[in-house]
DODRENRO-450241 format. One record per residue (C-alpha): x, y, z; residue number from 1. Coordinates in nm, 3 decimals. Example, Ala and Ser with C-alpha at 12.3 -4.5 7.8 and 13.67 -1.06 7.14 Angstrom:
# residues 2
{kese {1.230, -0.450, 0.780}, 1}
{kese {1.367, -0.106, 0.714}, 2}
This chain:
# residues 127
{kese {0.000, 0.000, 0.000}, 1}
{kese {0.282, 0.241, 0.086}, 2}
{kese {0.443, 0.182, -0.256}, 3}
{kese {0.113, 0.258, -0.428}, 4}
{kese {0.072, 0.580, -0.230}, 5}
{kese {0.424, 0.688, -0.327}, 6}
{kese {0.350, 0.622, -0.694}, 7}
{kese {0.029, 0.824, -0.671}, 8}
{kese {0.210, 1.110, -0.499}, 9}
{kese {0.493, 1.101, -0.756}, 10}
{kese {0.240, 1.101, -1.040}, 11}
{kese {0.061, 1.404, -0.895}, 12}
{kese {0.389, 1.591, -0.864}, 13}
{kese {0.478, 1.517, -1.227}, 14}
{kese {0.129, 1.618, -1.343}, 15}
{kese {0.168, 1.944, -1.149}, 16}
{kese {0.493, 2.011, -1.334}, 17}
{kese {0.316, 1.941, -1.663}, 18}
{kese {0.041, 2.187, -1.569}, 19}
{kese {0.295, 2.455, -1.472}, 20}
{kese {0.475, 2.409, -1.803}, 21}
{kese {0.145, 2.480, -1.979}, 22}
{kese {0.109, 2.795, -1.770}, 23}
{kese {0.467, 2.894, -1.861}, 24}
{kese {0.364, 2.868, -2.227}, 25}
{kese {0.139, 3.167, -2.165}, 26}
{kese {0.438, 3.360, -2.030}, 27}
{kese {0.631, 3.271, -2.344}, 28}
{kese {0.348, 3.401, -2.560}, 29}
{kese {0.340, 3.728, -2.366}, 30}
{kese {0.716, 3.767, -2.400}, 31}
{kese {0.710, 3.687, -2.772}, 32}
{kese {0.420, 3.925, -2.838}, 33}
{kese {0.588, 4.206, -2.646}, 34}
{kese {0.912, 4.141, -2.837}, 35}
{kese {0.734, 4.168, -3.172}, 36}
{kese {0.567, 4.490, -3.056}, 37}
{kese {0.899, 4.633, -2.942}, 38}
{kese {1.052, 4.564, -3.282}, 39}
{kese {0.753, 4.715, -3.462}, 40}
{kese {0.721, 5.033, -3.255}, 41}
{kese {1.080, 5.080, -3.134}, 42}
{kese {0.977, 5.243, -2.806}, 43}
{kese {1.181, 5.228, -2.485}, 44}
{kese {0.886, 5.124, -2.269}, 45}
{kese {0.811, 4.830, -2.497}, 46}
{kese {1.173, 4.718, -2.466}, 47}
{kese {1.154, 4.731, -2.088}, 48}
{kese {0.837, 4.526, -2.101}, 49}
{kese {1.009, 4.264, -2.320}, 50}
{kese {1.296, 4.224, -2.075}, 51}
{kese {1.052, 4.201, -1.783}, 52}
{kese {0.842, 3.938, -1.960}, 53}
{kese {1.148, 3.734, -2.052}, 54}
{kese {1.271, 3.749, -1.691}, 55}
{kese {0.935, 3.630, -1.566}, 56}
{kese {0.934, 3.342, -1.816}, 57}
{kese {1.291, 3.244, -1.725}, 58}
{kese {1.210, 3.247, -1.351}, 59}
{kese {0.907, 3.026, -1.405}, 60}
{kese {1.119, 2.776, -1.599}, 61}
{kese {1.392, 2.784, -1.335}, 62}
{kese {1.142, 2.707, -1.060}, 63}
{kese {0.989, 2.424, -1.262}, 64}
{kese {1.336, 2.284, -1.332}, 65}
{kese {1.434, 2.305, -0.964}, 66}
{kese {1.117, 2.122, -0.861}, 67}
{kese {1.166, 1.860, -1.131}, 68}
{kese {1.526, 1.808, -1.016}, 69}
{kese {1.395, 1.728, -0.669}, 70}
{kese {1.197, 1.431, -0.796}, 71}
{kese {1.412, 1.316, -1.089}, 72}
{kese {1.789, 1.323, -1.050}, 73}
{kese {2.072, 1.300, -1.297}, 74}
{kese {1.999, 1.589, -1.529}, 75}
{kese {2.101, 1.952, -1.542}, 76}
{kese {1.975, 2.249, -1.736}, 77}
{kese {2.197, 2.546, -1.809}, 78}
{kese {1.997, 2.865, -1.827}, 79}
{kese {2.134, 3.165, -2.015}, 80}
{kese {2.243, 3.467, -1.815}, 81}
{kese {1.969, 3.717, -1.742}, 82}
{kese {1.932, 3.994, -1.998}, 83}
{kese {1.982, 4.353, -1.901}, 84}
{kese {1.788, 4.641, -2.053}, 85}
{kese {2.115, 4.763, -2.200}, 86}
{kese {2.112, 4.471, -2.447}, 87}
{kese {1.921, 4.693, -2.690}, 88}
{kese {2.219, 4.932, -2.699}, 89}
{kese {2.408, 4.681, -2.913}, 90}
{kese {2.368, 4.692, -3.289}, 91}
{kese {2.245, 4.331, -3.281}, 92}
{kese {2.048, 4.373, -2.959}, 93}
{kese {1.718, 4.262, -3.105}, 94}
{kese {1.870, 3.944, -3.244}, 95}
{kese {2.031, 3.873, -2.905}, 96}
{kese {1.694, 3.913, -2.735}, 97}
{kese {1.535, 3.685, -2.992}, 98}
{kese {1.809, 3.423, -2.946}, 99}
{kese {1.766, 3.442, -2.569}, 100}
{kese {1.393, 3.387, -2.599}, 101}
{kese {1.449, 3.097, -2.839}, 102}
{kese {1.696, 2.939, -2.594}, 103}
{kese {1.442, 2.962, -2.313}, 104}
{kese {1.182, 2.804, -2.538}, 105}
{kese {1.419, 2.517, -2.617}, 106}
{kese {1.470, 2.465, -2.242}, 107}
{kese {1.093, 2.457, -2.193}, 108}
{kese {1.060, 2.201, -2.472}, 109}
{kese {1.330, 1.988, -2.310}, 110}
{kese {1.157, 2.008, -1.973}, 111}
{kese {0.830, 1.910, -2.134}, 112}
{kese {0.991, 1.606, -2.298}, 113}
{kese {1.146, 1.501, -1.966}, 114}
{kese {0.814, 1.538, -1.783}, 115}
{kese {0.632, 1.348, -2.057}, 116}
{kese {0.896, 1.074, -2.037}, 117}
{kese {0.832, 1.038, -1.664}, 118}
{kese {0.457, 1.021, -1.724}, 119}
{kese {0.508, 0.753, -1.987}, 120}
{kese {0.743, 0.561, -1.759}, 121}
{kese {0.474, 0.562, -1.489}, 122}
{kese {0.210, 0.446, -1.734}, 123}
{kese {0.427, 0.157, -1.850}, 124}
{kese {0.513, 0.053, -1.496}, 125}
{kese {0.143, 0.042, -1.402}, 126}
{kese {0.068, -0.212, -1.674}, 127}
């Protein structure tokens, strides 16, 4: 009985991570939309909003990764350094912001695959 309770608890934790990754997708969309708007309108306030949205998205992914690392060991994610608002001062600032956002999205995809793998592993072990 104790083993079954542990499996149920583990499954709920993994499903919670899956749910939070779906919520992080909304943060990605907000960050991407604000980035496109900042490129289109080239206003300082839009740029500040982009950096803020990207920071919020990165923090959400870092928390999800930390929680996932508590239940599944043996993997590490390397997050890119946080962007500063000064990034737009570079000639290729917009492309750096875009690359940063793409890197965070790739991390989210990797986390999603790892969570899905754990869910599948649980499903196969229940059979």
